[in-house]
C-alpha positions, 0 to 999 in steps of 0.5 A: 615353044612361042614365037609370034608377039601374040603368042607370046603375050598370050602364053604371059598372060596365062601364065606370069611365072617362068616367063623368059626374059627374052620374051617380055623384051621382045614383047615390049620392044614391040609394042614401047619401040627401044628401051630408055635404060638397056645397060644394067640389069635392068629395062626400061622403057618410056611409056606414052602416057604419065603414071602406072602402070610401067614397064620395066624387065629385071633379067633373074637366071635367065627368066623375068619377075613375074610382076613385072610379066604382071605389069607389061601384060597391063599396060600392054593392054592399055597400050592396045586400047589407046590404039583402037580408041584413035583407030575409031576417032580417025575411022570418024573423019576426025582427030581425038583432040577435036571431035571432044572438043565438038563434045565439051561444046554441045554439052556446054550448049545443052547446060546454056538451054537447060538453065532457061 
């Protein structure tokens, strides 16, 4: 039985059918914190971005629904990508917003030079 988050996530990628509800919730809790809704048949986690992919798990006789497991895997991959990008920007010595602003200013300068 898989127990670490990495093992659970890899098992979900390989076969989203038959994933235990508790395991899917464990992975979602690890990446997105406590669910915002936990009192009905669904558990819903708040995403750090608007729109999809959203994470919503429904317990169906101890298993998570396969399409919801696929959504969870997609959301985790997006989250990891964003965290890695933030780490790269931090290693560059500038926050991501300032780096984007600097790149935008540089692009505007190039456009002005080309217009002349």
